[in-house]
KOLLO-427481 format. One record per residue (C-alpha): x negated, y, z. Coordinates in nm, 4 decimals. Example, Ala and Ser with C-alpha at 12.3 -4.5 7.8 and 13.67 -1.06 7.14 Angstrom:
REM residues 2
-1.2300 | -0.4500 | 0.7800;
-1.3670 | -0.1060 | 0.7140;
This chain:
REM residues 249
-9.1139 | 6.4462 | 10.4327;
-8.8575 | 6.4369 | 10.1552;
-8.6376 | 6.2250 | 10.3801;
-8.6637 | 6.4821 | 10.6579;
-8.5684 | 6.7623 | 10.4223;
-8.2772 | 6.5565 | 10.2951;
-8.1650 | 6.4895 | 10.6509;
-8.1764 | 6.8569 | 10.7444;
-7.9975 | 6.9630 | 10.4274;
-7.7489 | 6.6806 | 10.4618;
-7.6722 | 6.7678 | 10.8229;
-7.6117 | 7.1336 | 10.7400;
-7.3970 | 7.0496 | 10.4419;
-7.2052 | 6.7832 | 10.6333;
-7.1257 | 7.0207 | 10.9214;
-7.0027 | 7.2793 | 10.6741;
-6.7860 | 7.0237 | 10.5027;
-6.6521 | 6.8839 | 10.8280;
-6.5521 | 7.2299 | 10.9426;
-6.3814 | 7.2808 | 10.6122;
-6.2205 | 6.9361 | 10.6297;
-6.0926 | 6.9740 | 10.9849;
-5.7414 | 7.0770 | 10.8873;
-5.4066 | 6.9249 | 10.9676;
-5.2974 | 6.9182 | 10.6078;
-5.4913 | 6.9031 | 10.2859;
-5.3821 | 7.1939 | 10.0636;
-5.1751 | 7.0915 | 9.7665;
-5.2571 | 7.1926 | 9.4167;
-4.9472 | 7.4115 | 9.4262;
-5.0795 | 7.6018 | 9.7288;
-5.4087 | 7.6558 | 9.5525;
-5.2360 | 7.7962 | 9.2506;
-5.0384 | 8.0366 | 9.4698;
-5.3612 | 8.2154 | 9.5562;
-5.4402 | 8.2962 | 9.1978;
-5.1408 | 8.3251 | 8.9738;
-4.7744 | 8.2798 | 9.0572;
-4.6910 | 8.2199 | 8.6951;
-4.9339 | 7.9282 | 8.6793;
-4.7507 | 7.7673 | 8.9697;
-4.4192 | 7.7819 | 8.7930;
-4.5655 | 7.6321 | 8.4760;
-4.7449 | 7.3590 | 8.6683;
-4.4815 | 7.2513 | 8.9208;
-4.4120 | 6.9320 | 8.7348;
-4.7800 | 6.8409 | 8.7418;
-4.8342 | 6.9489 | 9.0998;
-4.5542 | 6.7218 | 9.2194;
-4.7522 | 6.4240 | 9.0918;
-5.0842 | 6.5164 | 9.2493;
-5.1911 | 6.2649 | 9.5126;
-5.2400 | 6.5224 | 9.7854;
-4.8899 | 6.6558 | 9.7257;
-4.7395 | 6.3096 | 9.7494;
-4.9428 | 6.2305 | 10.0616;
-4.9870 | 6.5621 | 10.2460;
-5.1582 | 6.3995 | 10.5446;
-5.4922 | 6.2273 | 10.5070;
-5.6230 | 6.0053 | 10.7852;
-5.8794 | 6.2039 | 10.9904;
-6.1362 | 5.9221 | 10.9852;
-6.1113 | 5.9035 | 10.6048;
-6.1453 | 6.2793 | 10.5749;
-6.4543 | 6.2852 | 10.7964;
-6.6083 | 5.9848 | 10.6206;
-6.5714 | 6.1456 | 10.2804;
-6.7205 | 6.4711 | 10.4061;
-7.0128 | 6.2906 | 10.5708;
-7.0922 | 6.0955 | 10.2533;
-7.0755 | 6.4084 | 10.0400;
-7.2948 | 6.5902 | 10.2930;
-7.5653 | 6.3213 | 10.2983;
-7.5873 | 6.2810 | 9.9237;
-7.5438 | 6.6533 | 9.8585;
-7.8153 | 6.7373 | 10.1104;
-8.0510 | 6.4845 | 9.9554;
-7.9904 | 6.6284 | 9.6099;
-8.0485 | 6.9835 | 9.7328;
-8.3722 | 6.8841 | 9.9075;
-8.4966 | 6.6973 | 9.6008;
-8.4264 | 6.9877 | 9.3679;
-8.5890 | 7.2302 | 9.6092;
-8.9058 | 7.0213 | 9.6289;
-8.9273 | 6.9615 | 9.2538;
-8.8634 | 7.3223 | 9.1635;
-9.0501 | 7.4819 | 9.4519;
-9.3880 | 7.6448 | 9.4508;
-9.6886 | 7.4505 | 9.5664;
-9.7296 | 7.6083 | 9.9066;
-9.5418 | 7.8438 | 10.1300;
-9.4052 | 8.0295 | 9.8286;
-9.5773 | 8.3679 | 9.7934;
-9.4985 | 8.5118 | 9.4507;
-9.7611 | 8.7215 | 9.2703;
-9.6319 | 8.8060 | 8.9253;
-9.5637 | 8.4736 | 8.7488;
-9.7892 | 8.2900 | 8.9939;
-9.6948 | 8.1417 | 9.3304;
-9.9219 | 8.0253 | 9.6096;
-9.9378 | 7.9255 | 9.9759;
-10.1996 | 7.9020 | 10.2477;
-10.0725 | 7.5990 | 10.4391;
-10.2255 | 7.3230 | 10.2260;
-10.4335 | 7.0716 | 10.4160;
-10.3518 | 7.2242 | 10.7541;
-10.1524 | 7.1155 | 11.0572;
-9.9334 | 7.4191 | 10.9937;
-9.8159 | 7.2761 | 10.6606;
-9.4380 | 7.2947 | 10.6387;
-9.2183 | 6.9954 | 10.5695;
-9.1570 | 7.1307 | 10.2199;
-9.5298 | 7.1663 | 10.1480;
-9.5926 | 6.8093 | 10.2632;
-9.3035 | 6.6848 | 10.0499;
-9.4313 | 6.8692 | 9.7414;
-9.7793 | 6.7244 | 9.7880;
-9.6373 | 6.3729 | 9.8345;
-9.4038 | 6.4011 | 9.5368;
-9.6427 | 6.5625 | 9.2916;
-9.9563 | 6.3768 | 9.3931;
-10.1607 | 6.6891 | 9.4558;
-10.4874 | 6.6284 | 9.6424;
-10.4682 | 6.9439 | 9.8497;
-10.7755 | 7.0877 | 10.0200;
-10.7702 | 7.3386 | 10.3055;
-10.7413 | 7.7029 | 10.2035;
-11.1040 | 7.7653 | 10.2975;
-11.2105 | 7.5168 | 10.0287;
-10.9509 | 7.5773 | 9.7590;
-10.6551 | 7.7997 | 9.6843;
-10.3806 | 7.6854 | 9.4484;
-10.1753 | 7.9118 | 9.2237;
-9.8987 | 7.7759 | 9.0016;
-9.6989 | 7.9296 | 8.7187;
-9.3845 | 7.7962 | 8.5552;
-9.3034 | 8.1128 | 8.3599;
-9.4841 | 8.3824 | 8.1626;
-9.5308 | 8.7475 | 8.2562;
-9.1827 | 8.8257 | 8.1228;
-9.0229 | 8.5640 | 8.3470;
-8.9471 | 8.3165 | 8.0675;
-9.0066 | 7.9488 | 8.1428;
-9.3207 | 7.8120 | 7.9797;
-9.2133 | 7.6167 | 7.6717;
-9.4499 | 7.3526 | 7.5349;
-9.3363 | 7.4355 | 7.1823;
-9.4521 | 7.7959 | 7.2114;
-9.7940 | 7.9591 | 7.1958;
-9.9274 | 8.1661 | 7.4850;
-10.2433 | 8.3593 | 7.5591;
-10.3902 | 8.3430 | 7.9081;
-10.6288 | 8.6262 | 7.9825;
-10.8321 | 8.6809 | 8.2938;
-11.1591 | 8.7912 | 8.4403;
-11.4092 | 8.6941 | 8.7064;
-11.2540 | 8.5465 | 9.0193;
-11.4019 | 8.5806 | 9.3710;
-11.4890 | 8.2136 | 9.4086;
-11.7629 | 7.9624 | 9.3277;
-11.5642 | 7.8254 | 9.0364;
-11.2089 | 7.7755 | 8.9135;
-11.0010 | 7.5693 | 8.6722;
-10.6616 | 7.5882 | 8.4988;
-10.4670 | 7.2679 | 8.4326;
-10.1488 | 7.2051 | 8.2325;
-9.8762 | 6.9780 | 8.3743;
-9.5311 | 6.8713 | 8.2685;
-9.2244 | 6.9508 | 8.4777;
-9.2681 | 6.6335 | 8.6845;
-9.6248 | 6.7233 | 8.7813;
-9.8090 | 6.4898 | 8.5425;
-10.0853 | 6.5794 | 8.2994;
-9.9515 | 6.6575 | 7.9539;
-10.0328 | 6.3783 | 7.7082;
-10.2187 | 6.4949 | 7.3982;
-10.4373 | 6.3362 | 7.1328;
-10.7265 | 6.5729 | 7.2024;
-10.7559 | 6.4547 | 7.5620;
-10.7823 | 6.8127 | 7.6874;
-10.6055 | 6.8857 | 8.0140;
-10.7825 | 7.1776 | 8.1772;
-11.0304 | 7.4598 | 8.1370;
-11.2931 | 7.5366 | 8.3983;
-11.5065 | 7.8427 | 8.4555;
-11.8149 | 7.6272 | 8.3900;
-11.7015 | 7.5918 | 8.0272;
-11.7186 | 7.9677 | 7.9689;
-12.0229 | 8.1284 | 7.8156;
-12.2237 | 8.3961 | 7.9991;
-12.0542 | 8.6709 | 7.7995;
-11.7082 | 8.5354 | 7.8912;
-11.7446 | 8.5263 | 8.2659;
-11.6169 | 8.8813 | 8.3136;
-11.3400 | 8.8583 | 8.0552;
-11.1998 | 8.5391 | 7.9056;
-10.8932 | 8.4088 | 7.7246;
-10.7464 | 8.0705 | 7.6399;
-10.4636 | 7.9769 | 7.4069;
-10.1886 | 7.7520 | 7.5374;
-10.0246 | 7.5892 | 7.2329;
-9.8961 | 7.2576 | 7.0934;
-10.1471 | 7.2574 | 6.8039;
-10.5218 | 7.3042 | 6.8108;
-10.6415 | 7.6612 | 6.8091;
-10.9890 | 7.8129 | 6.7637;
-11.1745 | 7.9005 | 7.0793;
-11.0566 | 7.7795 | 7.4172;
-10.7351 | 7.5812 | 7.3809;
-10.5060 | 7.3934 | 7.6192;
-10.2560 | 7.1544 | 7.4538;
-9.8913 | 7.1584 | 7.5578;
-9.7836 | 6.8361 | 7.3845;
-9.4761 | 7.0046 | 7.2303;
-9.2706 | 6.9191 | 7.5369;
-8.9811 | 7.1275 | 7.6633;
-9.1451 | 7.2707 | 7.9734;
-9.4989 | 7.2987 | 8.1062;
-9.6502 | 7.4424 | 8.4216;
-9.9947 | 7.5745 | 8.5056;
-10.2047 | 7.5272 | 8.8157;
-10.5001 | 7.7543 | 8.8828;
-10.7441 | 7.6104 | 9.1376;
-10.9849 | 7.8554 | 9.2972;
-11.2634 | 7.6717 | 9.4799;
-11.4578 | 7.8105 | 9.7763;
-11.2923 | 8.1546 | 9.7701;
-11.5137 | 8.4399 | 9.8831;
-11.2767 | 8.5398 | 10.1648;
-11.2597 | 8.1894 | 10.3057;
-10.9083 | 8.1449 | 10.1713;
-10.7501 | 8.3915 | 10.4129;
-10.6034 | 8.6220 | 10.1494;
-10.4308 | 8.5925 | 9.8150;
-10.5706 | 8.7038 | 9.4836;
-10.4282 | 9.0330 | 9.3618;
-10.2008 | 9.0440 | 9.0600;
-10.4762 | 9.2135 | 8.8585;
-10.7143 | 8.9280 | 8.9400;
-10.4798 | 8.6495 | 8.8340;
-10.4577 | 8.5584 | 8.4634;
-10.1874 | 8.7182 | 8.2549;
-9.9586 | 8.4850 | 8.0563;
-9.8270 | 8.6340 | 7.7329;
-9.6037 | 8.4519 | 7.4853;
-9.7135 | 8.4996 | 7.1262;
-9.4704 | 8.2879 | 6.9221;
-9.2540 | 7.9762 | 6.9295;
-9.2199 | 7.6969 | 6.6758;
């Protein structure tokens, strides 16, 4: 899947580059300067005369196309990789700081969804069995920093049960001495089911606590199992946990 995305991105980028490269003469540095500041041209004439494109105004077409094709392939691959690594887990519906998608575990899953699942090792169930919500930033839009302390607050969710797990930026569980990686609704007391909170912090905190390992960036995944609506709809912003930054080390 990642290869397919890279191919598509590479093809698009290559065509753009080829169209841009299909010129009779490669512009000289002097010509580029002319577009911005005539005075810069005068001051840089001595340098411009030594630039390789000025000395050799005509580049072989096959060399020009080869360079553009190579840049397109590698550039497209890089763009696809960054998109997959930084993308939401799913079709990309944003709800506050959370993102979700409904195409997990289905034949309708997009190439990007399949690539994300393959890259990040997520065992994705169909939407009727589980919905996935991820957050890489807090309510204010700031990236989640493993050196900071956050409070996650939420209430009852329309599902059989749910869990929140902390990952690093590469999609792996955050290493910590306490061996705590997630919090599930089953761990909440009867009086917490309707309103609960958990502290996300590098050091142990009283009450429910999820370690961040003091790493630069962490992400959260909320798994909602057997949703009441069969997975057809998304949770409302008011139903999803809030993520508030308290302080940073």
